[in-house]
VEXLUM-974316 format. One line per 4 residues: number of its first residue (from 0); their letters; for each residue x, y, z of C-alpha. Coordinates in steps of 0.2 Angstrom, whole numbers, always signed. Layout:
% VEXLUM-974316
NUM) a) X/Y/Z | ...
% end
This chain:
% VEXLUM-974316
0) lnnm) +1/-1/-1 | +15/+12/+3 | +22/+9/-11 | +4/+12/-25
4) gsal) +2/+25/-13 | +19/+33/-17 | +18/+29/-36 | +2/+42/-36
8) shrg) +10/+55/-25 | +12/+69/-39 | -8/+67/-41 | -9/+73/-21
12) pddn) +7/+82/-14 | -2/+88/+0 | -7/+74/+14 | -5/+52/+12
16) giwh) -15/+39/+19 | -15/+20/+24 | -31/+11/+28 | -31/-7/+30
20) dkes) -41/-23/+37 | -32/-36/+37 | -46/-50/+45 | -55/-45/+27
24) gigl) -40/-44/+18 | -43/-26/+11 | -32/-8/+10 | -32/+6/+5
28) ahsr) -21/+19/+0 | -24/+40/-4 | -11/+52/-9 | -20/+67/-5
32) lavi) -21/+86/-15 | -28/+97/-4 | -43/+107/-11 | -57/+114/-3
36) dlsp) -52/+108/+14 | -34/+114/+18 | -34/+108/+36 | -34/+90/+41
40) aghq) -49/+83/+44 | -53/+81/+29 | -37/+69/+29 | -40/+51/+17
44) pmss) -45/+36/+18 | -59/+43/+29 | -73/+34/+37 | -91/+39/+40
48) pssr) -99/+45/+55 | -105/+28/+60 | -87/+19/+54 | -97/+6/+42
52) fvia) -90/+16/+24 | -72/+19/+23 | -68/+30/+5 | -54/+37/-3
56) fnge) -60/+49/-19 | -50/+58/-31 | -58/+74/-37 | -71/+87/-34
60) iynh) -93/+86/-28 | -97/+105/-35 | -113/+105/-28 | -107/+95/-8
64) lnir) -115/+110/+1 | -129/+107/-6 | -129/+90/-2 | -124/+93/+18
68) aale) -139/+107/+17 | -151/+92/+10 | -142/+81/+25 | -146/+94/+37
72) asgr) -164/+98/+32 | -168/+80/+35 | -168/+81/+56 | -150/+71/+58
76) siaw) -139/+79/+68 | -121/+78/+61 | -105/+82/+71 | -94/+90/+54
80) kghs) -76/+89/+59 | -72/+101/+41 | -77/+108/+27 | -73/+93/+15
84) dtet) -81/+86/+0 | -75/+71/+5 | -85/+72/+25 | -100/+77/+15
88) lcaa) -98/+59/+4 | -96/+51/+22 | -109/+57/+31 | -122/+53/+14
92) fdiw) -120/+35/+16 | -123/+34/+31 | -141/+42/+29 | -144/+39/+10
96) gvek) -129/+22/+5 | -119/+24/-9 | -129/+21/-26 | -141/+35/-19
100) tlkk) -127/+48/-13 | -118/+48/-30 | -137/+50/-42 | -135/+66/-32
104) cvgm) -118/+71/-33 | -112/+83/-49 | -93/+82/-50 | -80/+74/-56
108) fala) -75/+60/-47 | -66/+42/-45 | -67/+33/-26 | -66/+18/-19
112) vwdq) -77/+13/-5 | -78/-3/+8 | -93/-8/+17 | -88/-15/+35
116) regn) -106/-20/+37 | -108/-28/+21 | -90/-35/+16 | -94/-23/+0
120) lila) -80/-13/-10 | -87/-2/-23 | -78/+9/-36 | -88/+22/-45
124) rdrl) -86/+34/-60 | -91/+49/-62 | -102/+55/-75 | -92/+60/-91
128) gekp) -77/+48/-82 | -68/+65/-81 | -56/+55/-67 | -49/+39/-71
132) lyyg) -51/+22/-63 | -44/+6/-67 | -50/-12/-59 | -46/-28/-60
136) wqgn) -39/-45/-56 | -23/-52/-55 | -22/-70/-48 | -29/-71/-34
140) tflf) -28/-50/-29 | -40/-36/-34 | -32/-23/-38 | -40/-5/-39
144) gsel) -31/+13/-41 | -32/+29/-52 | -17/+27/-64 | -9/+11/-69
148) kalk) +8/+14/-62 | +1/+12/-44 | -4/-5/-47 | +14/-9/-57
152) chpd) +18/-6/-38 | +9/-23/-32 | +21/-39/-30 | +6/-49/-38
156) fenk) +4/-37/-51 | +7/-50/-71 | +12/-36/-82 | +7/-44/-97
160) inrg) +1/-35/-109 | -15/-38/-118 | -12/-39/-139 | -30/-34/-140
164) aisl) -30/-17/-134 | -9/-14/-144 | -24/-11/-161 | -36/-1/-152
168) llrh) -22/+9/-147 | -17/+11/-169 | -34/+12/-173 | -44/+25/-160
172) ncip) -24/+35/-153 | -30/+29/-137 | -37/+11/-128 | -55/+16/-123
176) aphs) -65/+9/-109 | -67/-5/-102 | -49/-9/-111 | -32/-6/-103
180) iyeg) -15/-10/-109 | -12/-25/-97 | -21/-43/-98 | -34/-44/-84
184) ickl) -35/-25/-83 | -51/-15/-87 | -54/+6/-84 | -72/+8/-79
188) gpgt) -83/+18/-87 | -90/+34/-83 | -105/+34/-73 | -102/+17/-68
192) ilsv) -102/+9/-50 | -92/-10/-49 | -95/-19/-34 | -86/-34/-27
196) tndp) -92/-44/-13 | -78/-51/+0 | -91/-65/+2 | -82/-80/-3
200) h) -100/-87/-6
% end
């Protein structure tokens, strides 16, 4: 996680953090570019007030103050610690759930949310796909990150070139989603929510 997070330090030079749950086999690393809340109250990965959800979030929610107002108008008492849109998301997840919250969001983002109660990982990307998010199985390990260079730092990364993607690159001058240059690794499509369960059944 340290190596994967360090690979993205150029994208988030202001702060970095790691969260992991050894029992569940899940870990999140984050490199932060402080935009809305410059204080430590915006540190990530961040847990929701109930501690059910843990998020690593890249991007900006433009209407997060409106979402805060809607949460407060619902009669819920929320003890805000700071002014970050990440904290707004976490509070909304507790009250509305992840999918309903994301439908209310206007912005650009790629995020990973771990639901500790359900043992469920949720990956999501904004409607226009401004922020990238890659994912895929490498052996028995599910990897995800906002850049391929982070995935390459993991010891289970197989580093096999997807030859079919090369022809896509030559044809389109890019590799369109859901493909990537590596076998077993996909790019999450714009406006997509992907759920991965930790339940072996």
